[in-house]
C-alpha positions as CSV (number, residue, x, y, z in Angstrom):
1,M,129.5,82.0,95.9
2,P,130.2,80.7,99.6
3,F,127.4,79.3,99.4
4,R,125.1,76.9,97.5
5,V,122.5,79.1,95.8
6,Y,118.8,78.2,96.8
7,S,117.1,81.8,95.7
8,R,118.6,84.5,93.4
9,R,116.5,87.6,92.5
10,I,117.1,90.1,89.8
11,W,115.5,93.3,89.0
12,D,117.2,96.8,87.8
13,D,118.2,97.7,91.2
14,H,119.6,94.7,92.8
15,I,120.8,91.1,92.3
16,A,120.4,88.7,95.2
17,F,121.5,85.0,96.0
18,F,120.0,83.5,98.9
19,P,121.1,80.0,100.2
20,K,118.4,77.7,101.7
21,P,116.9,79.0,105.2
22,H,117.1,78.1,108.0
23,F,114.2,77.5,110.4
24,T,114.9,79.3,113.7
25,D,112.1,78.1,115.5
26,N,108.3,76.9,115.2
27,D,107.0,80.1,113.6
28,H,110.3,81.5,111.7
29,R,112.9,81.3,109.3
30,M,116.2,82.7,108.9
31,T,118.2,83.2,105.6
32,T,121.7,85.4,104.8
33,G,122.3,86.0,101.5
34,L,124.4,88.4,99.2
35,V,123.4,91.4,97.4
36,F,124.6,93.3,95.1
37,D,123.9,96.9,92.7
38,G,121.7,96.6,89.3
39,Q,125.0,96.0,87.6
40,G,126.5,93.0,90.1
41,K,128.7,95.7,91.7
42,P,128.8,96.3,95.7
43,C,126.1,99.2,96.5
44,S,127.3,102.4,96.4
45,S,126.3,103.8,99.7
46,N,124.5,102.7,103.2
47,A,121.3,104.6,102.1
48,A,121.3,102.7,99.0
49,A,121.8,99.5,100.6
50,K,119.3,100.1,103.1
51,K,116.4,100.9,100.5
52,I,117.6,98.1,98.5
53,A,117.5,95.5,101.9
54,K,113.5,97.1,102.4
55,K,112.4,96.3,98.7
56,I,114.4,92.9,99.2
57,A,112.4,92.0,102.5
58,N,108.9,93.3,101.2
59,L,109.2,91.4,98.2
60,K,109.8,88.2,100.3
61,N,107.5,89.7,102.7
62,C,110.5,89.3,106.0
63,G,111.7,92.0,107.8
64,V,115.2,92.8,107.7
65,E,117.0,91.5,111.1
66,V,120.2,92.9,109.8
67,F,122.3,94.3,106.5
68,K,125.9,94.3,106.6
69,L,127.4,96.6,103.9
70,S,131.7,96.5,104.1
71,K,133.7,98.5,101.0
72,D,134.2,96.5,97.8
73,K,132.0,94.0,99.2
74,P,128.8,92.7,98.2
75,M,125.7,93.8,100.9
76,E,124.9,90.5,103.7
77,L,121.4,90.6,104.1
78,T,119.2,88.2,106.6
79,L,115.8,87.9,106.6
80,L,113.7,86.8,109.1
81,C,110.5,85.8,107.9
82,R,107.8,83.6,109.7
83,Y,107.1,80.3,108.3
84,G,104.5,79.4,105.5
85,E,104.6,82.9,104.5
């Protein structure tokens, strides 16, 4: 991992690793993590990546700020959350 893992999430359809979030202002925190499919491989399509990004955001009670999918690399997912949620 290119960062120290603060939280990880392992589900049947995805594996996600996130560093400690940083605070953007008094009301928000932001974190950018790496997400793989359920087999530990990069997501196979943009549609699959988008579905997984939305699921992670809902589970963390956050919004998807950005998700980036590059060929043969894990998805980079940036979440924006209200502080305290």
